[in-house]
C-alpha positions as CSV (number, residue, x, y, z in Angstrom):
1,M,81.7,123.5,114.8
2,P,84.5,126.3,115.5
3,I,84.2,128.7,118.4
4,N,85.5,132.3,117.6
5,I,87.4,134.4,120.5
6,T,87.3,138.2,119.9
7,M,88.7,141.0,121.1
8,P,86.3,142.0,124.0
9,A,85.3,145.6,125.0
10,L,86.3,145.7,128.7
11,S,85.0,149.0,129.0
12,P,82.4,151.0,127.6
13,T,84.7,153.7,125.7
14,M,87.6,151.0,124.9
15,E,88.5,150.6,121.0
16,E,91.3,148.7,121.0
17,G,94.1,147.4,123.1
18,N,97.1,145.6,123.4
19,L,97.2,141.4,123.7
20,A,99.8,141.4,126.3
21,K,100.2,137.7,127.3
22,W,98.7,134.2,126.6
23,L,98.1,132.2,129.7
24,V,96.7,129.2,127.7
25,K,98.5,127.8,124.5
26,E,97.0,125.6,121.7
27,G,96.0,122.1,122.9
28,D,94.8,123.3,126.2
29,K,91.1,122.6,127.3
30,V,89.0,125.6,128.7
31,G,85.7,126.2,130.0
32,P,83.8,128.9,131.3
33,G,85.3,131.5,133.6
34,D,88.7,130.1,132.8
35,V,91.2,133.1,132.1
36,I,92.9,133.1,128.8
37,A,94.8,136.0,128.3
38,E,95.6,139.3,129.6
39,I,94.7,142.9,127.7
40,E,96.3,146.0,128.1
41,T,94.2,148.9,127.9
42,D,95.1,152.8,128.3
43,K,94.7,152.6,131.6
44,A,95.0,149.1,133.1
45,T,95.9,145.2,132.6
46,M,92.6,142.7,132.6
47,E,92.0,139.3,132.5
48,V,89.7,137.8,129.7
49,E,87.7,134.6,130.8
50,A,86.6,132.1,128.4
51,V,82.5,131.7,128.1
52,D,82.3,128.4,126.2
53,E,84.0,125.3,126.7
54,G,86.8,123.8,124.0
55,T,90.3,123.4,123.4
56,V,91.9,126.0,121.8
57,A,93.1,125.2,118.3
58,R,94.7,128.2,117.0
59,I,96.1,131.6,118.2
60,V,95.3,133.8,115.7
61,V,97.1,137.2,117.5
62,P,100.2,136.4,119.2
63,A,101.3,137.5,122.8
64,G,102.8,141.5,122.6
65,T,100.6,142.6,119.7
66,E,99.6,146.2,119.9
67,G,96.4,148.0,118.5
68,V,93.9,145.0,118.5
69,K,90.4,146.5,117.6
70,V,87.5,145.3,119.8
71,N,85.6,142.7,118.1
72,A,88.6,141.1,116.1
73,L,89.6,137.9,116.2
74,I,92.2,136.7,118.4
75,A,91.9,132.8,118.9
76,I,89.8,129.6,118.1
77,L,88.2,126.8,119.6
78,A,87.1,123.5,118.7
79,A,84.1,122.3,120.2
80,D,83.7,118.9,122.0
81,G,84.5,116.3,119.3
82,E,86.0,118.6,116.6
83,S,89.5,118.3,115.6
84,L,91.8,120.7,115.9
85,E,93.3,120.9,112.5
86,D,89.7,121.3,110.9
87,A,88.5,124.1,113.7
88,A,91.8,125.8,113.0
89,K,91.0,125.8,109.3
90,G,87.3,127.0,109.7
91,G,87.3,130.0,112.3
92,G,86.9,133.3,110.9
93,A,90.4,135.0,109.5
94,A,91.2,137.8,111.6
95,P,91.5,141.6,110.9
96,A,94.8,142.8,110.9
97,P,95.8,144.9,114.1
98,A,96.8,148.6,113.6
99,T,100.2,148.0,114.7
100,A,102.1,145.2,116.1
101,S,105.1,145.1,118.0
102,A,105.4,141.3,117.2
103,P,104.5,139.7,113.4
104,A,101.9,137.0,113.3
105,E,102.8,133.8,113.5
106,A,100.0,132.3,111.1
107,P,101.4,132.7,107.7
108,K,99.0,134.6,105.0
109,A,98.7,131.9,102.9
110,E,96.8,130.4,106.1
111,A,95.0,133.0,106.8
112,A,93.6,133.4,103.0
113,K,92.6,130.0,103.1
114,A,90.5,130.6,106.3
115,E,86.9,130.6,105.3
116,P,84.9,132.8,107.8
117,A,82.3,130.6,109.8
118,P,79.1,131.7,111.8
119,A,80.8,133.2,115.3
120,A,80.1,131.8,118.7
121,P,82.7,133.8,120.7
122,A,84.0,133.1,123.6
123,A,84.5,136.2,124.8
124,S,82.0,137.8,123.0
125,P,81.4,141.3,122.5
126,A,78.6,143.1,124.2
127,P,75.5,142.5,122.7
128,V,73.8,145.4,120.6
129,A,70.5,146.8,121.7
130,S,67.4,147.4,119.2
131,S,68.5,151.4,119.5
132,G,72.0,150.4,118.2
133,E,73.9,151.2,121.4
134,R,76.0,148.5,123.0
135,T,74.7,146.6,126.1
136,F,78.1,146.1,128.4
137,A,77.4,142.3,130.1
138,S,79.8,140.3,132.3
139,P,81.3,136.9,130.8
140,L,78.8,135.2,133.0
141,A,75.9,137.1,132.8
142,R,76.3,136.2,129.1
143,R,76.6,132.7,129.0
144,I,73.6,132.3,131.5
145,A,71.6,134.7,129.4
146,K,72.6,132.8,126.1
147,E,71.6,129.2,128.1
148,A,67.9,130.5,128.7
149,G,67.2,132.2,126.0
150,V,67.3,135.6,127.6
151,D,68.2,138.8,125.5
152,V,70.6,140.9,127.4
153,S,69.5,144.1,125.7
154,A,66.5,143.5,127.3
155,I,67.6,143.7,130.6
156,S,68.7,146.7,132.9
157,G,71.9,146.3,134.8
158,S,72.7,147.2,137.9
159,G,76.6,146.9,137.7
160,P,79.4,149.9,137.3
161,H,78.0,152.3,134.7
162,G,74.6,150.0,134.1
163,R,77.0,147.0,133.3
164,V,74.8,144.1,132.9
165,V,75.7,141.4,135.9
166,K,75.0,137.5,137.0
167,K,71.7,138.8,139.6
168,D,70.6,140.8,136.7
169,V,70.0,138.0,134.2
170,E,68.6,135.5,137.2
171,A,66.2,138.1,137.6
172,A,65.0,138.2,134.1
173,I,64.6,134.7,134.2
174,A,62.7,134.4,137.6
175,S,60.6,137.3,136.2
176,G,60.0,135.8,132.6
177,T,61.1,138.9,130.8
178,G,63.6,139.4,128.7
179,K,63.1,136.3,126.3
180,A,64.6,136.3,123.0
181,P,62.5,136.8,120.5
182,A,61.7,133.8,118.2
183,A,61.9,135.2,115.1
184,A,65.8,136.0,116.2
185,A,67.2,132.7,115.5
186,A,69.5,133.8,113.1
187,P,72.0,136.1,114.9
188,Q,72.2,139.7,113.0
189,A,75.8,140.3,111.6
190,A,77.7,141.9,113.8
191,A,78.3,145.7,113.3
192,A,81.6,147.0,112.2
193,P,83.7,148.4,115.7
194,A,83.8,151.7,115.8
195,A,86.6,153.7,114.1
196,P,89.3,154.8,116.9
197,A,88.7,158.6,117.6
198,A,91.2,161.0,116.0
199,M,94.0,162.3,117.6
200,P,94.1,165.8,118.2
201,K,95.6,167.9,115.2
202,G,98.8,169.4,115.8
203,M,102.0,169.8,114.0
204,S,103.9,167.1,112.0
205,D,106.8,165.2,112.9
206,D,108.4,167.1,109.8
207,A,106.9,170.3,110.9
208,V,108.5,170.1,114.2
209,L,111.9,168.2,113.4
210,K,112.9,170.8,110.9
211,N,113.6,173.1,113.9
212,F,116.5,170.9,115.3
213,A,119.6,169.9,113.9
214,E,119.8,166.1,112.8
215,G,121.0,163.8,115.6
216,S,120.2,166.3,118.4
217,Y,116.9,164.3,119.3
218,E,115.2,161.0,119.7
219,L,111.7,159.9,119.0
220,V,109.6,158.4,121.0
221,K,106.2,157.1,120.0
222,H,103.3,157.9,122.1
223,D,101.2,155.3,123.8
224,G,97.8,154.5,124.3
225,M,97.8,156.3,127.2
226,R,99.3,159.3,126.4
227,K,97.1,159.5,122.9
228,T,94.0,159.4,125.6
229,I,95.0,162.0,127.6
230,A,95.9,164.1,124.6
231,R,92.4,163.6,123.2
232,R,90.7,163.6,126.3
233,L,91.9,167.0,127.5
234,Q,92.4,169.2,124.4
235,E,88.2,167.9,123.6
236,S,87.5,169.3,127.2
237,K,89.5,172.7,126.6
238,Q,88.0,173.0,123.5
239,T,84.3,171.9,124.7
240,I,84.2,173.0,128.1
241,P,83.8,176.6,129.0
242,H,86.1,176.7,132.0
243,F,85.5,178.9,135.1
244,Y,88.0,179.2,138.1
245,V,87.4,180.1,141.6
246,T,90.4,180.0,144.3
247,V,90.5,180.4,148.1
248,D,93.2,180.1,150.7
249,C,92.6,177.6,153.6
250,E,94.4,177.6,157.0
251,L,95.7,174.2,158.0
252,D,96.8,174.7,161.8
253,A,93.4,173.0,162.9
254,L,93.4,170.4,160.1
255,L,97.3,169.3,160.9
256,K,96.8,168.8,164.5
257,L,94.1,166.7,164.0
258,R,95.5,164.9,161.8
259,S,98.4,164.5,164.0
260,E,96.3,163.4,167.1
261,L,94.1,160.8,165.2
262,N,97.3,159.0,163.7
263,K,99.1,159.0,167.3
264,A,95.7,156.9,168.4
265,A,95.7,154.7,165.7
266,P,95.1,151.5,166.9
267,L,97.9,149.0,166.0
268,K,97.6,145.7,164.3
269,D,100.5,143.5,163.8
270,D,103.0,146.3,165.2
271,K,101.7,148.6,162.8
272,P,98.9,151.3,163.0
273,V,95.7,150.6,160.8
274,Y,95.8,153.9,159.6
275,K,97.7,156.5,158.9
276,L,96.3,159.7,157.5
277,S,97.6,161.9,155.0
278,V,96.4,165.8,154.4
279,N,94.7,164.4,150.9
280,D,92.6,162.0,152.6
281,M,91.3,164.9,154.9
282,V,90.8,166.9,151.5
283,I,89.0,163.9,149.7
284,K,86.8,164.0,152.8
285,A,86.3,167.9,152.7
286,L,85.0,167.7,149.1
287,A,82.9,165.1,149.3
288,L,80.9,167.0,152.6
289,A,80.9,170.2,150.5
290,L,79.2,168.4,147.5
291,R,77.0,166.8,149.9
292,D,76.3,170.5,151.3
293,V,76.0,172.0,147.9
294,P,74.3,169.1,146.0
295,N,73.6,171.8,142.8
296,A,77.4,171.4,142.3
297,N,77.3,167.8,142.5
298,V,76.4,167.3,138.8
299,S,77.3,166.1,135.3
300,W,76.0,168.4,131.9
301,T,74.5,166.4,129.1
302,D,72.8,168.4,125.9
303,E,69.0,167.4,127.2
304,N,69.9,167.4,131.0
305,M,71.5,167.7,134.0
306,V,72.4,164.9,136.2
307,M,71.8,165.5,139.7
308,H,74.2,162.7,141.8
309,K,73.2,161.3,144.8
310,H,76.6,160.7,146.3
311,S,80.0,162.2,146.2
312,D,82.4,159.6,143.9
313,V,85.6,161.3,144.4
314,G,88.4,160.7,141.5
315,V,91.9,161.1,142.9
316,A,94.4,162.0,140.0
317,V,97.5,159.8,140.5
318,S,100.7,160.2,138.5
319,I,102.0,156.8,137.1
320,P,104.5,155.9,134.1
321,G,103.6,157.7,130.8
322,G,100.6,159.6,132.1
323,L,97.9,159.9,135.2
324,I,94.9,158.0,136.4
325,T,91.9,158.9,138.8
326,P,90.6,155.6,140.6
327,I,87.5,156.7,142.6
328,I,86.5,157.0,146.3
329,R,82.8,156.0,145.8
330,S,80.5,157.5,148.6
331,A,83.0,159.3,150.1
332,E,80.7,161.4,152.2
333,F,79.7,158.2,154.0
334,K,83.1,156.7,154.4
335,T,85.4,157.4,157.6
336,L,89.1,159.1,157.1
337,S,90.4,156.1,158.4
338,A,88.6,154.1,155.4
339,I,89.2,156.3,152.8
340,S,93.0,156.3,153.6
341,N,93.5,152.9,153.4
342,E,91.5,152.6,150.0
343,M,93.4,155.2,148.2
344,K,96.3,153.5,149.4
345,D,95.1,150.0,147.8
346,L,93.7,151.9,144.9
347,G,96.8,154.3,144.4
348,K,99.4,151.1,144.4
349,R,97.4,149.2,142.0
350,A,96.8,152.2,139.6
351,K,100.9,152.5,139.3
352,D,100.8,148.8,138.8
353,R,98.1,149.1,136.0
354,K,96.0,146.4,137.8
355,L,92.7,148.9,138.4
356,K,89.5,147.4,137.1
357,P,87.2,150.1,134.8
358,E,84.7,150.5,137.1
359,E,87.2,151.7,139.7
360,Y,88.3,154.6,137.4
361,Q,85.7,155.2,135.3
362,G,82.6,157.8,136.3
363,G,83.0,159.9,139.2
364,T,81.2,162.9,140.1
365,T,84.4,165.4,140.9
366,A,87.8,164.9,141.2
367,V,91.3,166.3,143.3
368,S,94.5,167.2,142.0
369,N,96.9,167.4,144.7
370,M,100.2,168.9,143.5
371,G,101.1,170.1,146.9
372,M,103.7,167.2,147.9
373,M,105.4,168.6,144.8
374,G,106.1,172.0,146.2
375,V,103.1,173.4,143.7
376,K,101.9,176.6,145.2
377,D,98.9,177.0,142.9
378,F,97.4,176.0,139.9
379,A,94.3,175.2,137.9
380,A,93.2,172.1,136.7
381,V,91.3,170.9,133.8
382,V,88.1,169.6,133.9
383,N,87.7,166.1,133.4
384,P,84.2,164.9,131.5
385,P,81.3,163.6,133.0
386,H,82.5,165.7,136.0
387,A,81.6,169.3,136.0
388,T,84.5,169.7,138.7
389,I,87.6,169.4,139.5
390,L,89.9,170.8,142.5
391,A,93.1,171.7,142.5
392,V,95.4,171.5,145.5
393,G,98.6,173.4,146.2
394,A,101.2,173.1,148.8
395,G,100.8,174.1,152.5
396,E,103.0,176.3,153.5
397,Q,103.7,179.5,156.5
398,R,102.4,182.4,155.6
399,A,102.0,185.9,156.8
400,V,98.3,186.7,157.6
401,V,96.5,189.3,159.6
402,K,94.1,187.9,162.5
403,D,92.3,190.4,164.6
404,G,94.1,193.3,163.2
405,A,97.7,192.0,163.7
406,L,100.3,190.2,161.5
407,A,100.4,186.6,162.4
408,I,102.0,183.3,161.0
409,A,99.6,180.5,159.6
410,T,100.0,177.2,157.8
411,V,98.1,178.1,154.2
412,M,97.2,176.2,151.0
413,S,95.8,177.5,148.4
414,V,93.0,175.6,146.5
415,T,91.7,176.3,142.8
416,L,88.3,174.7,141.6
417,S,87.9,174.1,138.1
418,T,84.4,174.1,136.9
419,D,82.5,173.6,133.7
420,H,80.3,176.8,133.6
421,R,77.6,175.3,131.8
422,A,76.6,173.5,134.8
423,V,78.2,174.9,137.7
424,D,78.7,178.8,137.4
425,G,80.7,181.3,139.6
426,A,78.2,181.7,142.5
427,L,77.6,178.0,142.9
428,G,81.1,177.1,142.5
429,A,82.1,179.9,145.2
430,E,79.7,178.1,147.4
431,L,80.9,175.0,146.9
432,L,84.8,176.3,148.0
433,A,83.0,178.2,150.9
434,A,81.9,174.9,152.2
435,F,85.0,172.8,151.5
436,K,87.3,175.7,153.2
437,G,84.9,175.2,156.5
438,Y,85.6,171.6,156.7
439,I,89.5,172.4,156.1
440,E,89.4,175.0,158.9
441,S,87.1,173.2,161.5
442,P,88.2,169.7,160.6
443,M,86.0,168.2,163.6
444,G,83.0,168.6,161.4
445,M,84.7,165.7,159.0
446,L,84.5,163.8,162.1
447,V,80.6,164.0,163.2
């Protein structure tokens, strides 16, 4: 029986992606765990693994196709002993992608002849729990569960964002829990994929372009990342009551300590093993401040206040076409050198669009630093599920009053944006006071 390969959901929020590259061709044999394709989401490029064994009978969606919906058919495998021609004709027909940068290779007549067959997808969509919510599991975990007759939706995942991983399935098998009910021999029809969220309503092309002379402009179509940024930030400003608190922090002690630490860095292959930036120390200071003011380390839901146990700090990184916020997990426990090296790695892979979803999704707060661009101060937009984001300006020499006399100090303005439903003004001020304490007395970050 033909085995359908469908567009996988590579993150809980993914609705469509671009099929960037096929790493196999028709006639190639594949097995569980083999990487068969690269999928571009709005944030990163991800590899797709096969779950079942077979031979590629037909590639339905060609490389370079954009806007392929989650659960859409992208290829067909022939099972062991099945002819490629029969498998190619017997696989399910592919839903048309929203937009395509390359025309589909299969003729329309051939697609019309194809008859739907019961799907056993190699890159299977996430199973649906009885509550109607999708359960996310790794391809390996799904395969092991399938072989053992275990219902993945009945297993609690320990991976990022509750994702079910191999050890969760093995634990369920060992304990005898999560067995699929006998009545479920015939799988239910897969639910239709959710329609993509609507773009924010704005002015149409015609309404805008009538103001400009013909030929005085060119149109550049929005890509997936820009659409996602527009949708999420407009939703944030419309639904989250923003509140802003600003303080000035003196940096001279921090800059002195940073210089001393960098000079003391050990060498490896004639290169220092770390080189601290001011931003690395800002990340650490915010993480420690959230540890000290735990009521500000929260997320808002309509039913509960989510109290986070660790300071997972997202850091805004500018990349072509937008930005992304890779996350330093449990930053309150990490040394400055560890934060520095991790941030360099995440930043590089962010610019290459090689981050994994668990490396940029979630987090409990964020830092947006425009100081290196010469920006004195600004206010950032809260990015849910965060309740706070810290906007960091440039450190510059300013006149200050010390002991009743004028003096010169290096001063940095920072503005905390908060979701006022979760973090009110007094709590935001308390958090900023704790942050300022670590910035102006930075030795506290070393103990």
